[in-house]
Backbone as CSV, one residue per row, in Angstrom:
resi,resn,N_x,N_y,N_z,CA_x,CA_y,CA_z,C_x,C_y,C_z
1,MET,0.846,-1.191,0.000,0.000,0.000,0.000,0.879,1.237,0.000
2,GLN,0.557,2.190,-0.860,1.314,3.434,-0.978,0.450,4.614,-0.553
3,ILE,1.014,5.462,0.316,0.344,6.702,0.723,1.305,7.859,0.502
4,ASP,0.837,8.906,-0.157,1.596,10.141,-0.282,0.949,11.194,0.606
5,ILE,1.777,11.981,1.283,1.273,13.040,2.152,1.815,14.372,1.670
6,LEU,0.915,15.259,1.270,1.286,16.608,0.850,1.268,17.498,2.080
7,THR,2.404,18.049,2.440,2.521,18.791,3.681,3.606,19.853,3.579
8,LEU,3.437,20.923,4.328,4.467,21.954,4.433,5.496,21.612,5.506
9,PHE,5.209,20.591,6.310,6.077,20.257,7.435,6.368,18.753,7.492
10,PRO,7.082,18.229,6.519,7.351,16.780,6.511,8.164,16.299,7.707
11,LYS,8.964,17.180,8.313,9.779,16.745,9.450,8.924,16.390,10.671
12,MET,7.693,16.891,10.706,6.812,16.545,11.816,6.552,15.046,11.891
13,PHE,6.703,14.343,10.771,6.375,12.918,10.710,7.558,12.016,11.063
14,GLU,8.744,12.569,11.167,9.939,11.742,11.302,9.898,10.849,12.537
15,SER,9.648,11.416,13.696,9.656,10.617,14.922,8.461,9.666,15.016
16,PRO,7.217,10.139,14.790,6.081,9.213,14.895,6.156,8.032,13.928
17,PHE,6.699,8.270,12.737,6.744,7.201,11.747,7.995,6.347,11.867
18,ALA,8.865,6.679,12.808,10.092,5.901,13.018,9.964,4.962,14.203
19,GLU,8.768,4.860,14.770,8.550,4.032,15.950,7.280,3.202,15.779
20,GLY,7.184,2.146,16.569,5.934,1.419,16.747,5.368,0.740,15.512
21,ILE,4.045,0.731,15.456,3.322,-0.033,14.441,3.587,0.497,13.031
22,ILE,3.651,1.809,12.873,3.881,2.364,11.536,5.246,1.933,11.011
23,LYS,6.261,2.003,11.847,7.600,1.555,11.433,7.587,0.074,11.080
24,ARG,6.873,-0.719,11.876,6.800,-2.152,11.587,6.126,-2.399,10.242
25,ALA,5.048,-1.648,9.961,4.366,-1.805,8.673,5.283,-1.442,7.516
26,ILE,6.086,-0.400,7.701,7.028,0.009,6.662,8.132,-1.025,6.505
27,ASP,8.676,-1.488,7.617,9.760,-2.475,7.569,9.314,-3.779,6.929
28,LYS,8.054,-4.152,7.141,7.521,-5.387,6.568,7.030,-5.192,5.133
29,GLU,7.221,-3.968,4.619,6.824,-3.610,3.254,5.325,-3.790,3.023
30,LYS,4.557,-3.585,4.090,3.102,-3.570,3.967,2.592,-2.171,3.666
31,LEU,3.450,-1.188,3.910,3.060,0.204,3.767,4.264,1.020,3.335
32,SER,4.047,1.884,2.361,5.091,2.810,1.920,4.519,4.222,1.985
33,ILE,5.264,5.130,2.596,4.796,6.496,2.775,5.839,7.468,2.237
34,ASP,5.402,8.375,1.382,6.279,9.420,0.862,5.654,10.777,1.155
35,PHE,6.518,11.784,1.245,6.078,13.130,1.571,6.429,14.075,0.432
36,LEU,5.527,14.980,0.152,5.766,15.988,-0.875,5.475,17.355,-0.279
37,ASN,6.526,18.145,-0.124,6.380,19.505,0.384,5.988,20.398,-0.772
38,PHE,4.712,20.801,-0.778,4.239,21.572,-1.940,4.748,23.009,-1.950
39,ARG,5.526,23.393,-0.952,6.149,24.716,-0.981,7.133,24.826,-2.146
40,LYS,7.661,23.714,-2.586,8.631,23.759,-3.686,7.994,24.240,-4.988
41,TYR,6.659,24.275,-5.038,5.963,24.755,-6.229,5.514,26.204,-6.098
42,SER,5.990,26.870,-5.061,5.663,28.292,-4.917,6.147,29.060,-6.143
43,GLU,5.398,30.098,-6.518,5.711,30.834,-7.740,6.427,32.152,-7.473
44,ASP,6.940,32.341,-6.251,7.740,33.541,-6.008,9.049,33.163,-5.324
45,ASN,9.927,34.128,-5.156,11.256,33.859,-4.604,11.249,33.649,-3.094
46,TYR,10.121,33.887,-2.461,10.029,33.770,-1.016,9.429,32.440,-0.563
47,GLY,9.029,31.618,-1.504,8.402,30.346,-1.156,7.012,30.503,-0.572
48,SER,6.309,31.557,-0.964,4.981,31.815,-0.413,3.967,30.789,-0.912
49,VAL,3.130,30.317,0.002,2.078,29.364,-0.371,0.707,29.833,0.099
50,ASP,0.643,31.019,0.723,-0.625,31.497,1.244,-0.815,32.969,0.903
51,ASP,-2.062,33.431,0.980,-2.372,34.825,0.682,-3.678,35.189,1.383
52,TYR,-3.995,36.505,1.377,-5.219,36.980,2.001,-6.437,36.536,1.193
53,PRO,-7.543,36.269,1.851,-8.752,35.855,1.126,-9.445,37.025,0.445
54,TYR,-9.934,36.779,-0.762,-10.797,37.760,-1.417,-12.063,37.958,-0.578
55,GLY,-12.571,39.185,-0.585,-13.808,39.471,0.124,-13.614,39.858,1.562
56,GLY,-12.373,39.672,2.057,-12.072,40.068,3.423,-12.478,39.040,4.454
57,ALA,-11.517,38.644,5.270,-11.755,37.724,6.387,-10.449,37.602,7.141
58,ALA,-10.530,37.213,8.396,-9.316,37.007,9.179,-8.623,35.725,8.732
59,GLY,-7.306,35.721,8.781,-6.555,34.518,8.440,-6.060,34.511,7.009
60,MET,-5.268,33.481,6.714,-4.657,33.316,5.390,-5.176,32.038,4.747
61,ILE,-5.119,32.008,3.418,-5.630,30.888,2.635,-4.493,30.280,1.810
62,LEU,-4.397,28.966,1.794,-3.408,28.308,0.940,-3.743,28.560,-0.526
63,LYS,-2.729,28.938,-1.282,-2.908,29.257,-2.696,-3.122,27.967,-3.507
64,PRO,-3.833,28.067,-4.613,-4.099,26.851,-5.396,-2.910,26.340,-6.199
65,GLU,-2.048,27.256,-6.716,-1.019,26.830,-7.667,-0.084,25.751,-7.123
66,PRO,0.479,25.898,-5.916,1.401,24.861,-5.442,0.752,23.494,-5.297
67,ILE,-0.509,23.468,-4.891,-1.170,22.184,-4.674,-1.549,21.539,-6.004
68,PHE,-2.042,22.322,-6.945,-2.341,21.777,-8.273,-1.084,21.185,-8.903
69,LYS,0.036,21.890,-8.778,1.281,21.406,-9.386,1.812,20.168,-8.680
70,ALA,1.645,20.113,-7.354,2.063,18.922,-6.616,1.241,17.708,-7.048
71,VAL,-0.061,17.899,-7.220,-0.911,16.801,-7.664,-0.564,16.395,-9.090
72,ASP,-0.214,17.362,-9.941,0.228,17.026,-11.300,1.419,16.070,-11.253
73,GLU,2.356,16.358,-10.341,3.533,15.491,-10.218,3.144,14.087,-9.758
74,LEU,2.277,14.017,-8.747,1.877,12.711,-8.230,1.003,11.954,-9.221
75,ARG,0.197,12.683,-9.962,-0.658,12.038,-10.959,0.189,11.278,-11.987
76,GLU,1.311,11.868,-12.353,2.217,11.222,-13.299,3.014,10.111,-12.613
77,LYS,3.483,10.377,-11.417,4.332,9.426,-10.695,3.581,8.166,-10.285
78,ARG,2.293,8.304,-9.954,1.519,7.172,-9.425,0.462,6.679,-10.402
79,LYS,0.623,6.945,-11.661,-0.440,6.656,-12.624,-0.783,5.172,-12.719
80,GLU,0.112,4.291,-12.261,-0.196,2.860,-12.321,-1.267,2.463,-11.317
81,TYR,-1.586,3.351,-10.373,-2.537,3.010,-9.327,-3.984,3.342,-9.661
82,PHE,-4.224,4.119,-10.700,-5.620,4.468,-11.008,-5.801,4.550,-12.516
83,ASN,-7.028,4.305,-12.953,-7.318,4.136,-14.378,-7.934,5.355,-15.032
84,SER,-8.153,6.421,-14.274,-8.766,7.612,-14.853,-8.080,8.839,-14.271
85,ASP,-8.649,10.003,-14.537,-8.078,11.231,-13.998,-8.573,11.518,-12.588
86,GLN,-9.291,10.569,-11.984,-9.832,10.752,-10.635,-8.752,10.461,-9.601
87,PHE,-7.805,11.367,-9.501,-6.697,11.176,-8.564,-7.233,11.150,-7.125
88,PRO,-6.889,10.122,-6.340,-7.467,9.960,-4.997,-6.801,10.853,-3.956
89,LEU,-7.157,12.135,-3.985,-6.626,13.101,-3.026,-7.664,13.341,-1.936
90,TYR,-7.266,13.139,-0.682,-8.165,13.317,0.456,-7.669,14.492,1.296
91,TYR,-8.559,15.431,1.519,-8.227,16.658,2.252,-8.625,16.502,3.710
92,LEU,-7.706,16.812,4.611,-7.945,16.698,6.042,-8.471,18.028,6.572
93,THR,-9.725,18.046,6.959,-10.389,19.274,7.382,-11.453,18.949,8.412
94,PRO,-11.663,19.807,9.440,-12.727,19.543,10.410,-14.124,19.559,9.788
95,GLN,-14.245,20.058,8.572,-15.538,20.082,7.887,-15.866,18.753,7.214
96,GLY,-14.903,17.831,7.202,-15.056,16.616,6.417,-15.875,15.521,7.075
97,GLU,-15.952,14.407,6.367,-16.619,13.196,6.842,-15.860,12.650,8.050
98,LYS,-16.577,12.262,9.090,-15.953,11.833,10.343,-15.206,10.505,10.159
99,PHE,-13.935,10.526,10.504,-13.116,9.322,10.439,-13.490,8.384,11.578
100,ASP,-13.695,7.108,11.251,-14.002,6.115,12.270,-13.392,4.779,11.847
101,GLN,-13.653,3.742,12.637,-13.032,2.454,12.363,-13.500,1.863,11.047
102,GLU,-14.746,2.106,10.686,-15.239,1.597,9.405,-14.483,2.241,8.248
103,MET,-14.218,3.542,8.336,-13.451,4.189,7.280,-12.009,3.693,7.282
104,ALA,-11.453,3.456,8.466,-10.093,2.923,8.543,-10.005,1.585,7.815
105,LYS,-10.987,0.726,8.029,-10.999,-0.576,7.342,-11.133,-0.394,5.830
106,GLU,-11.984,0.541,5.441,-12.159,0.808,4.005,-10.857,1.291,3.373
107,LEU,-10.220,2.285,3.997,-8.993,2.836,3.440,-7.845,1.831,3.463
108,SER,-7.837,0.944,4.453,-6.744,-0.027,4.576,-6.711,-1.013,3.417
109,LYS,-7.802,-1.111,2.680,-7.880,-2.047,1.554,-7.491,-1.412,0.226
110,LYS,-7.221,-0.124,0.229,-6.855,0.561,-1.005,-5.375,0.356,-1.307
111,ASP,-5.030,0.408,-2.578,-3.633,0.315,-2.983,-2.910,1.645,-2.854
112,TYR,-3.687,2.728,-2.994,-3.042,4.041,-3.004,-4.043,5.157,-2.741
113,PHE,-3.582,6.176,-2.028,-4.260,7.468,-1.965,-3.274,8.492,-1.431
114,ALA,-3.634,9.769,-1.557,-2.795,10.863,-1.071,-3.596,11.696,-0.079
115,LEU,-2.907,12.164,0.954,-3.524,13.010,1.974,-2.978,14.425,1.846
116,LEU,-3.870,15.395,1.843,-3.479,16.798,1.821,-3.632,17.371,3.220
117,ALA,-2.492,17.720,3.835,-2.498,18.317,5.168,-2.570,19.833,5.016
118,GLY,-3.727,20.379,5.275,-3.912,21.817,5.140,-3.246,22.600,6.257
119,ARG,-3.175,23.901,6.065,-2.643,24.827,7.077,-3.414,26.132,6.974
120,TYR,-3.222,26.988,7.941,-3.856,28.308,7.966,-5.379,28.149,8.053
121,LYS,-6.108,29.138,7.561,-7.569,29.111,7.723,-8.223,28.043,6.848
122,ASP,-7.731,27.879,5.639,-8.292,26.888,4.720,-7.437,26.880,3.458
123,VAL,-7.838,26.054,2.520,-7.209,26.008,1.212,-8.154,26.686,0.215
124,ASP,-7.597,27.303,-0.818,-8.418,27.893,-1.880,-9.466,26.869,-2.326
125,TYR,-10.719,27.288,-2.375,-11.806,26.338,-2.579,-11.745,25.624,-3.931
126,ARG,-11.011,26.196,-4.875,-10.866,25.519,-6.166,-10.126,24.191,-6.021
127,VAL,-9.258,24.110,-5.028,-8.596,22.829,-4.745,-9.631,21.800,-4.305
128,ARG,-10.512,22.220,-3.432,-11.532,21.310,-2.919,-12.550,20.935,-4.001
129,GLU,-12.847,21.869,-4.865,-13.833,21.606,-5.929,-13.297,20.709,-7.028
130,HIS,-12.024,20.880,-7.383,-11.522,20.258,-8.618,-10.424,19.221,-8.410
131,LEU,-9.855,19.130,-7.209,-8.807,18.140,-6.958,-9.203,17.117,-5.905
132,VAL,-9.822,17.576,-4.853,-10.113,16.711,-3.706,-11.279,15.777,-4.009
133,ARG,-11.082,14.489,-3.711,-12.135,13.490,-3.939,-12.865,13.122,-2.663
134,ARG,-12.252,13.462,-1.536,-12.882,13.120,-0.256,-12.326,14.057,0.815
135,GLU,-13.179,14.491,1.729,-12.747,15.329,2.839,-12.977,14.562,4.137
136,ILE,-11.947,14.535,4.984,-11.961,13.692,6.179,-11.645,14.529,7.411
137,SER,-12.406,14.287,8.474,-12.197,14.952,9.761,-11.965,13.897,10.833
138,ILE,-11.045,14.163,11.769,-10.881,13.247,12.894,-11.673,13.716,14.106
139,GLY,-12.425,14.801,13.972,-13.237,15.258,15.090,-13.671,16.698,14.923
140,ASP,-14.644,17.092,15.704,-15.201,18.439,15.612,-14.400,19.412,16.472
141,TYR,-13.178,19.643,16.075,-12.304,20.619,16.714,-11.275,21.056,15.690
142,VAL,-10.593,22.153,15.975,-9.663,22.730,15.008,-8.226,22.573,15.506
143,LEU,-7.366,22.039,14.648,-5.939,21.918,14.918,-5.183,22.924,14.065
144,SER,-3.892,23.037,14.293,-3.078,23.989,13.530,-2.877,23.562,12.089
145,GLY,-3.052,22.287,11.812,-2.862,21.806,10.449,-3.282,20.355,10.335
146,GLY,-3.118,19.797,9.145,-3.569,18.440,8.882,-2.546,17.362,9.165
147,GLU,-1.376,17.740,9.684,-0.336,16.741,9.912,-0.726,15.728,10.990
148,LEU,-1.246,16.210,12.118,-1.648,15.283,13.182,-2.792,14.363,12.732
149,PRO,-3.830,14.873,12.068,-4.842,13.960,11.530,-4.258,12.930,10.560
150,ALA,-3.295,13.331,9.747,-2.664,12.386,8.826,-1.988,11.261,9.602
151,MET,-1.319,11.610,10.699,-0.666,10.594,11.527,-1.680,9.632,12.112
152,VAL,-2.799,10.175,12.583,-3.849,9.344,13.162,-4.376,8.353,12.132
153,ILE,-4.664,8.832,10.941,-5.229,7.983,9.895,-4.241,6.911,9.468
154,VAL,-2.980,7.285,9.283,-1.969,6.311,8.871,-1.785,5.238,9.945
155,ASP,-1.776,5.638,11.213,-1.623,4.667,12.297,-2.783,3.685,12.307
156,ALA,-4.011,4.194,12.170,-5.189,3.324,12.178,-5.169,2.341,11.012
157,ILE,-4.645,2.789,9.878,-4.582,1.938,8.689,-3.443,0.937,8.788
158,ALA,-2.300,1.373,9.308,-1.118,0.514,9.372,-1.381,-0.756,10.167
159,ARG,-2.081,-0.623,11.277,-2.284,-1.777,12.145,-3.290,-2.762,11.561
160,LEU,-4.005,-2.355,10.503,-4.953,-3.252,9.843,-4.339,-4.015,8.677
161,GLN,-3.085,-3.715,8.369,-2.416,-4.458,7.304,-2.010,-5.830,7.832
162,LYS,-2.417,-6.880,7.156,-2.126,-8.232,7.631,-0.620,-8.457,7.693
163,GLY,-0.206,-9.040,8.803,1.212,-9.302,9.008,1.906,-8.234,9.817
164,VAL,1.219,-7.135,10.106,1.836,-6.063,10.887,1.726,-6.356,12.382
165,LEU,0.510,-6.627,12.853,0.344,-7.036,14.243,0.720,-8.504,14.388
166,SER,1.374,-8.844,15.478,1.762,-10.234,15.701,0.538,-11.125,15.845
167,ASP,-0.553,-10.558,16.340,-1.808,-11.294,16.484,-2.892,-10.465,15.818
168,PHE,-3.237,-10.790,14.568,-4.202,-9.971,13.834,-5.575,-10.006,14.480
169,GLU,-5.856,-11.071,15.244,-7.141,-11.133,15.940,-7.287,-9.967,16.904
170,SER,-6.164,-9.449,17.395,-6.216,-8.303,18.292,-6.883,-7.118,17.618
171,ALA,-6.564,-6.880,16.347,-7.192,-5.777,15.609,-8.662,-6.049,15.357
172,GLU,-8.994,-7.318,15.136,-10.373,-7.657,14.806,-11.302,-7.602,16.016
173,THR,-10.732,-7.518,17.224,-11.566,-7.430,18.421,-11.445,-6.075,19.096
174,ASP,-10.785,-5.121,18.465,-10.658,-3.785,19.044,-12.005,-3.085,19.119
175,SER,-12.036,-2.021,19.924,-13.239,-1.195,19.967,-13.594,-0.705,18.567
176,PHE,-14.901,-0.657,18.289,-15.476,-0.130,17.051,-15.314,-1.063,15.855
177,HIS,-14.621,-2.212,16.042,-14.478,-3.098,14.882,-15.841,-3.546,14.381
178,ASN,-16.755,-3.811,15.310,-18.129,-4.152,14.934,-19.095,-3.101,15.462
179,GLN,-18.646,-1.854,15.406,-19.459,-0.709,15.824,-19.829,-0.773,17.303
180,GLN,-18.983,-1.401,18.104,-19.211,-1.420,19.531,-17.890,-1.254,20.268
181,ILE,-17.983,-0.781,21.496,-16.799,-0.606,22.320,-16.368,-1.954,22.884
182,ASP,-15.066,-2.169,22.953,-14.560,-3.456,23.396,-14.789,-3.655,24.893
183,CYS,-14.723,-4.909,25.312,-14.933,-5.260,26.712,-13.680,-4.971,27.547
184,PRO,-13.799,-4.987,28.881,-12.619,-4.799,29.735,-11.680,-6.010,29.670
185,TYR,-10.400,-5.756,29.886,-9.402,-6.820,29.949,-8.603,-6.698,31.236
186,TYR,-8.171,-7.849,31.756,-7.383,-7.898,32.985,-6.172,-8.795,32.765
187,THR,-5.120,-8.561,33.551,-3.946,-9.425,33.503,-3.443,-9.646,34.932
188,ARG,-2.328,-10.327,35.089,-1.758,-10.577,36.411,-1.270,-9.278,37.042
189,PRO,-1.341,-9.146,38.372,-1.729,-10.174,39.349,-3.242,-10.316,39.471
190,ARG,-3.653,-11.445,40.014,-5.082,-11.726,40.174,-5.742,-10.734,41.127
191,GLU,-4.999,-10.307,42.148,-5.493,-9.318,43.096,-4.437,-8.250,43.293
192,TYR,-4.860,-6.995,43.287,-3.924,-5.890,43.493,-4.596,-4.812,44.326
193,ARG,-4.014,-4.526,45.480,-4.535,-3.515,46.406,-6.007,-3.742,46.754
194,GLY,-6.371,-4.986,46.785,-7.740,-5.331,47.129,-8.685,-5.402,45.950
195,TYR,-8.210,-5.027,44.768,-9.030,-5.079,43.556,-8.780,-6.413,42.860
196,GLU,-9.849,-7.154,42.607,-9.707,-8.499,42.070,-10.207,-8.586,40.628
197,VAL,-9.637,-9.538,39.919,-10.089,-9.852,38.565,-11.452,-10.535,38.662
198,PRO,-12.422,-10.198,37.793,-13.723,-10.875,37.831,-13.578,-12.384,37.782
199,GLU,-14.307,-13.058,38.647,-14.169,-14.507,38.814,-14.431,-15.266,37.520
200,VAL,-15.350,-14.780,36.702,-15.705,-15.508,35.481,-14.501,-15.666,34.557
201,LEU,-13.584,-14.683,34.565,-12.424,-14.762,33.680,-11.409,-15.802,34.135
202,LEU,-11.555,-16.259,35.348,-10.647,-17.271,35.896,-11.271,-18.660,35.875
203,SER,-12.499,-18.756,35.368,-13.261,-19.998,35.467,-12.803,-21.068,34.486
204,GLY,-12.221,-20.632,33.367,-11.864,-21.594,32.328,-13.043,-21.994,31.462
205,ASN,-14.215,-21.477,31.734,-15.415,-21.780,30.951,-15.511,-20.776,29.807
206,HIS,-15.117,-21.198,28.617,-15.020,-20.274,27.477,-16.374,-19.693,27.072
207,LYS,-17.423,-20.474,27.230,-18.761,-19.978,26.882,-19.174,-18.865,27.842
208,LYS,-18.964,-19.062,29.140,-19.317,-18.035,30.109,-18.472,-16.776,29.921
209,ILE,-17.203,-16.971,29.611,-16.313,-15.824,29.385,-16.763,-15.029,28.171
210,ALA,-17.079,-15.735,27.085,-17.531,-15.058,25.856,-18.843,-14.302,26.111
211,ASP,-19.760,-14.913,26.865,-21.023,-14.251,27.186,-20.788,-12.998,28.022
212,TRP,-19.884,-13.105,29.017,-19.560,-11.953,29.874,-18.945,-10.821,29.055
213,GLN,-18.017,-11.176,28.152,-17.377,-10.158,27.311,-18.381,-9.464,26.409
214,GLU,-19.295,-10.221,25.828,-20.305,-9.625,24.955,-21.235,-8.713,25.748
215,LYS,-21.609,-9.153,26.950,-22.447,-8.330,27.803,-21.755,-7.008,28.127
216,LYS,-20.469,-7.055,28.465,-19.725,-5.851,28.797,-19.574,-4.929,27.591
217,ARG,-19.384,-5.496,26.398,-19.301,-4.668,25.190,-20.588,-3.864,25.003
218,LYS,-21.717,-4.523,25.196,-23.007,-3.848,25.037,-23.195,-2.779,26.104
219,GLU,-22.814,-3.101,27.343,-22.959,-2.133,28.421,-22.119,-0.883,28.173
220,LEU,-20.859,-1.075,27.758,-19.974,0.066,27.545,-20.374,0.877,26.322
221,THR,-20.865,0.192,25.291,-21.319,0.906,24.100,-22.522,1.785,24.432
222,LYS,-23.426,1.267,25.254,-24.581,2.064,25.673,-24.143,3.225,26.563
223,LYS,-23.185,2.971,27.458,-22.741,3.994,28.399,-22.020,5.133,27.705
224,PHE,-21.087,4.806,26.810,-20.225,5.830,26.234,-20.676,6.334,24.869
225,ARG,-21.529,5.601,24.180,-21.998,6.034,22.866,-23.516,6.142,22.792
226,ASN,-24.187,5.824,23.893,-25.645,5.884,23.960,-26.298,5.056,22.860
227,ILE,-25.703,3.913,22.576,-26.250,2.974,21.581,-26.628,1.699,22.304
228,ASN,-27.885,1.317,22.202,-28.376,0.104,22.865,-28.325,-1.046,21.875
229,LEU,-27.342,-1.925,22.032,-27.153,-3.041,21.104,-28.124,-4.194,21.385
230,ASN,-28.910,-4.064,22.465,-29.898,-5.103,22.754,-31.191,-4.917,21.970
231,GLU,-31.334,-3.732,21.359,-32.562,-3.441,20.634,-32.544,-4.087,19.245
């Protein structure tokens, strides 16, 4: 799987992508990630990529030219991944479709896409109208840019690549895998400071344990997401 990230700050990714699950996915050649700093396509000597918005408003807007030119480069470089001019560019914005585990599973099955990490107030809307195929949000709040959301999305996708986790069943039983929150888990010691592991988990009765876990998943999903899975 190949992912390209268009960003003004590629160095932000160095440490997060050099550790943990993402590094393992890269080392196992399950995932390849490249960065394209679209500042290199600036059309002035100062490397400017933003300007004031027409019509007046606070903040700065990313200019269209550097992003269009960056996509032109990727369109040629990655042309083996798609059969039409519908270049799979996804814009990271709080206005977008809410990212969740179902979307992570969907994206994890793709061979290729590119993420546009925005900055400043927004990107020139012509980019969104004519280049972007999907807009994605990791939540209803505003960050300084799209780099952190890009990291979140890549991490969620990396761990779903087969062969990355030592026990793939772990990913298949995570919270939200089946639109429900996962059950509680306990480990040794059996008792700590007077707090004990639920007796059913020590019973060795797999049917009772499975029933208890399913019951807890439903309880927690109702508590934290207000979804009643018994209905």
